[in-house]
C-alpha positions, 0 to 999 in steps of 0.5 A: 627341616626335619629329616624323615624317620627312616625304620626298617622293613624288619622293625615291628613298630606294630603288633599288626606287623608281626609275621605269621611265621613269627609265632608258627612252630610247625605243621601237624600232618594228621593222617585219618586213616580210618573209622571203625565201628562208627555208629548208625545215624541213617536207616541202616548206616551212615555217610561219615566224614571227620572234622579236626579243630585246633584253635581256630582252625578247622579241616575235614575229611571227604564224606564216605558214603554207606559206611560205618567202617570207612578208610579215609587215608586222608592228610589233614594239616594244621599249623601249630602256635599254641602247643598246649591246646587240644586237638578235636576231632568230631565225626558227622553223618552228612545229610542232604536235606537236614543238619548233619548228625553228630557220631561221636567226638574225641580229644588228644593232646599233641604236648608228648608228642612234641616233647619227643621233637625236641629230643635229638633222636639221630643216634636212635635206630629207625623203629625206636619207640620213644614213649608210650602213652597208656589209655586213661580218663582224661584221654580218649585212647582206645588202646596204648599209643607209641611214639616212634622214631621211623626213617628220620621222623617222629610218628605216633599212631593212635586209636581214639575212642569216641565220646557221647555215642554208642560206639565207635573209634578212629584210627590216625597217625600224627607226624611233625612238619618243619617249616623254613622261616617258622619259630620252631620248637 
């Protein structure tokens, strides 16, 4: 009589059994602070909201009624598995009876932010600027952005100039969240 093979629960016999945590580096919290001089898509104003995409993930802010300078101050969280993928941001005007209008888009890389996270920053005093990134044709930065060590956290504030639209910028902040059990950086 054959004895049945016993496999440990950790044994990865197929890729389907791999845990989501095995590929997860951590969470990226994006605080959508505000929109600046966004495009008018209704008669005199717009009802903007922001959609953020990373790979197949998609998160969005609430709609701000009749406001081309909205203050969302809303945290959106994405799980990061591929640090090379760009984060895509699109602003839309909410319409009740027709398809929502696009109010511009922007893209940014998170690799420089993740590279700073891998550094040992404990010896640095709070408020230390670790690196700066200049606006250029390859990014959507409206002005220089700094990655800063602040109160034990790495933060990056940025203002993105929207593309494919006549005007508009979005101000946001990046923050990293380590998850116990994730692969980590």
